[in-house]
N, C-alpha and C positions, 0 to 999 in steps of 0.2 A: 504494500500500500504506500502511495506517495501523496504527500500533501505539504503545503508550506507551513502548516502548524504541526509541531512534533506530536507523535502518538506515543504515550507512555503506558505500559502495562505494569500493574503492581499487584501483589498478592501478600497473604499472610495476615498478621495481627494489625490492629489499627496503627500502632506506632510504626511497624515495619512498612506498611503501605505508604505512610506519609514519608518515611525516610527514603524509600525508593523513588518516590515522586520528586522530593526535594533534591536528591542527588542527580537524578536524570534531567532535571530542568533548572539547575542552580543558576545559570545565566539568566533565565527568564524570571525566576523568582526575584533576582536582584533588579531586573528591569521593572518588575511590578513595584518594588519598594521605591525605586528612584522616581517612578511616575507618580506614585501617591504622595510622596513628599511634596512634589510640586502641586498636586491637586489640592491637598489639604491647605496649603498656604494660599493658593489662588482662590478657592471657593469658600473656605471656612476661616481664613486668617489664622491658621494654626501652624506652628512650627512642628517638626517631626516629634520632638520630645514631648510636646503638649499632646499630640495625637496618641503617643504611647501611654501617657498618663490616663487619657480617656479610655484607651483600650484595656488598661488594667482593671477598670471598673466592670468590664464585661467578662472577666475570667470566671468568676463564680457563677454568673448566669449560664455561661456555656457549660461549665462543669456540671451544673444541676440538670442539664438536659441529657447528660450521658458522658461518662468519662472518655469514651472512644473518640469524640470529636476534638477534645483538647489533646488527646494522645496523637491523633492524626496531625494536628498543628505542631506538636512537639517534634514529631518525626520529620515533617517538612523543614522545620527550623534546623534541626540537627543535620539533615541530609544536605541542605543548601548552605550550611555554615553561617546562619544568621541567628538573631536572638528570638526567643519565643514571642516576646511582646511585639516585635516587628510583624510577625505572622498574624497575631491576634489583631493588630491595627488594620491590616489590609482586609481581614475577614469582617471587620466592622467598618469598612470604608463607606458603605451606604449611610450608616448612622452618623458617622463623623462628618461626612461631606454634605449630606442633604439637610441635616439639622442646621448647618452653617448657612446653606443657601436659603432655607426657610426663614432664618433670622433676618437675613439681608432683605429679602423680598417684603417681609412684613414690616420692616423698618423703612420701606420706601426706596431702597437702593435698587438700581438697575444692574442686572447681570449682563455683561456685554455679549457673551456667547455661551449660554449654559449648555451642558452636554445633553444630547438627545439619548433616547433609550431604545425600546424594543417594540416590534410588531409581532404578535403571537396569535396562534390559531390552533384549533382542533377540528378535525373532520371525522365524522362517525360513519359506521358501516352503511347507513342508508344513503350516503352521498358519495361514497368512494368506490373506485374500481376494485372489484374483488372483495368488497365488503370488509375492508381493513379499517383499523383505527389509526389515523395519521395525525401527528401533532408536531408542531415546529415553530420556528420564529426566526426573524432577523434580529441580531443583537447589534444595536448601534451604540457606539461609545466613543470616548476621546481617542484620537488616532494613535497615541503612544501605545495603546493596549495591543496593537498588532504585533508588537515585539515581545509580548509576554504570554500570549494565549497558548494553551496546550490542550490536547485531547487525552483524557484519562480513561482507561478501561481497567477497572479494579475487580479482582477476584477476592471476595471477602470470606473469612472463616467465621464471621459473626453476623451475617446478613446476606441479602441477595447481591449478586454481582451488579456493578453499575458502570455506566458510561456517562461522561460529562465533558462539555466544552467550557473551559474556564481559564481565567487568568492564573498563571502559576503562582502558587502560594495561597490561593483561596481554595476552599473545600469543594465547592460545586457551583454551577450555574444551571443552564438547561441540560437535561439529560434523561436517561431512562434506565430501568433496571431489568434484571433477568426474570422478575416476577411479572413483567408486563405493565409496569407503571411508568408513565412519562410525565415530565414536569417542564413547563416553559414559564416564562415570568416577565413581568414588567415592573420597573421602578415606578412608584407613586410618591408624591410629596404632598403633605397636608400641613396645615397650621399646627397640628398636634405633634409634628416631628421636632422634638427637642433634644434628641440624643440620649434620653434616659436609658440606663442599663436594662437589658432584657434579652430575649432570644434574638440574636442578630439575623438579618435577612439571609446571608449566605450560609449560615449554619442551619437555618430552617430548610433551605433548599437541599442541603446535604442530608438532613434527617429524612426528608421526603423520599430520597432515593434508597432509604432503608425500609420502606413500606412495602407490605405485601398486598394491600388492597387500597382502593380509592378512599374508603372511609379512614383508614389509618393515615394516609397521606394528608387528608384534609384536617384531621385532628392535630397534626403537628402544629398548625398555626391556630386552629380554632380553640384549642385548650391551653395555649401558651400565653405568657406575658411577653408580648412582642416589643421589640425595640424601635421598629420603624414601620412606616407605611410601605405596602408592596402589594402586587397582584400575583397570584399563583394560579396558573391554569394547569390542571392535572387531568390525566386520562388513563384509562386501563384497556388492556388488550381485549377485554370482553365487551367493549363497545360503549362505554360510558365516559362522560367528561363533566367536570365541575370547575367553575372559576370562582376564586375567593379573593375579594378585595379586603384589605386590612389597613387599619390605622394602628398606631402604637397602643399598647395596653392589652386588656383582656377581652372577654367574649362580646362586650358591647361594641367593639370596633370591628366586627366581622360582618361582611355582607356577601351573599352567594348569588351567582348567576348560573343559569343552566343553558344548554344548547337550545337553539331554535331552528327546527328543520334540519337537524343533524350537523349544524355548524356553530361554533362559538369563536369569537375573535376578541382581541383586546390590545390596546396600545397603552399610552401613559397618562390617561386621565381617569378619574373615578366615574363609574356609571351610577353608583349608589353611595353617596357620601353622607355620613351622619350630620344631622342639623347642627349648625353653629360652627362648622369647620370650613376652612378655605382650601380649595384645590389649587395648590401652588403651580402645578404643571400647566393649568389653563392660562396662567399668566406668563410662564417662562417657556413653554413648549407648545405653541399653538399648532405646530405641525402634527401633533398627536391626533387632532380632530380630523385632519385630512387623511392621515395614514389609516385611521379606523375605517373611514369610508372606502378607501381603496381596497383594503384586504377583504372587507365585507362584501363589496361588489364583486370582486373577482372570484371569491369562493362560492357565491350564490348564483353565478352566471351560468352554471351548467352542472349536469350530473357527472358521475364517473370521475371524480377527482383522483389524481394519482400523483406520483412524485414529480413528474414533468410539469403538470399543470400547476402544482403548488410552487414549484421552483419558479415558474413564470410569474405567479402572483407575488412572490417575494422579490422579483426583479423589476417590479413596476416603478415607473419614473414620474407619475403624476405629482405635480408640485415640486419638481426637481429644483435644487438638489436635496430638498428636505422631504424626500419621498420615502416610500416603503424601502426601496433600495437607496439608502442615503449616501450621498457623495460629499466629499470635502468641497467647500466653495472654491470657485475658480481662482479667487485672489490668494495672495500669499497668506499662509495660516501658521499659527503657533500650535504645537501639540496640545496645549492646555485650553485652547479656545474653540476648536471645531471638532465635530463628530463625523463619523462615517460608519457604514455597516462593517463591523469587524468580523462577523461570522454569520452564516446562514445554515440552519439546521432543520432537517425533516426526519422524523422517526416513525417507523412502522412498528407498532407495539406488538403485533402478532408474530412477526418474523424476528423481532428484536434486532432490526437493522436500522442504521442511521445513514443519512447522506449529508455531508458537511462541505460547505464551500468556505474557503479561507478568504475573507474579504467580501467585496461586492459580488452577489450572485449573478449579476448581469455579465461579468467578465471572468469569474472563477468557476472552474468545473466543480460539480458536486462529487465527492469521493465517498464511496460506500465503506462503512465501518461496522463491525459487529463484535460479539463477545468471544469469537474464536480467535485463532492465531493469525488470521489474515490481516 
């Protein structure tokens, strides 16, 4: 298998898997750390040592959700030769960064070029070729992340095997597991995002990949004290999907969406936001409203959705360059100022196969990846 993003396979205990990933991607782990030093300064006015101090307040909430996740971080840190708190900080990057952005927006400050995020979907057997359950997304992010992304295929001795496309050093982002559970996601920002300690976004995504059922995956966030707003779109090989929008806190901050006509889509704004809160993304990321229309239109335009038609939908250029397939603006750009599509992912939960494009799907080939040795 060839792809511009490295494929790492890991196995064994939680610590050993993390150590293998950290050792195999040490240069990319360090690229992640360098990138987020700049991100935290630019978007949250925080020096790296301040971000590490905030990260330390998340250690116990992470440990409370299961020792294995902190052990995986310890393994990544040891394998890549960095400090554990550095790895905790990047796994809390959403909480640190977006709480800073929310503070600025609510104070009336203008963000010159806030980073864009993701366009996600699930298509169920009634709408797909061969009655498959297909789930995927474009992940749009700051352009420096292209130097840190890896594809991880992990064989666990304490849970289902899993595959994820993620920045090196972080536990998980979009992915699927050998139990037929798939997870894609969208960052959300609300006025409730204050960076208070709780279950971090990327740890929640990793926990979902340990789930054997859709209910179990949903309960990861529904029953937790969450640290940030986020959207989790989850699906199962037996043909069901569920979308969960969350704000920080407990059960009152959870809203659920279900598929309509065998399709469900989501971008970076809330569909159901609790009364009294402000949707920050509607202020900072108006392209989210256009991307939602684009992916919804393309998935509902015909029956028999398959990998090729979904790849075409993820390559759409309406509202270019801030389209579903997002491109860097034509003018000179700084890595901390502009976003592009970093990876495009489509997963077939029945066959446990994924197709991954490194970068913009309009120009990058989708490469097939699975749980075997290929």
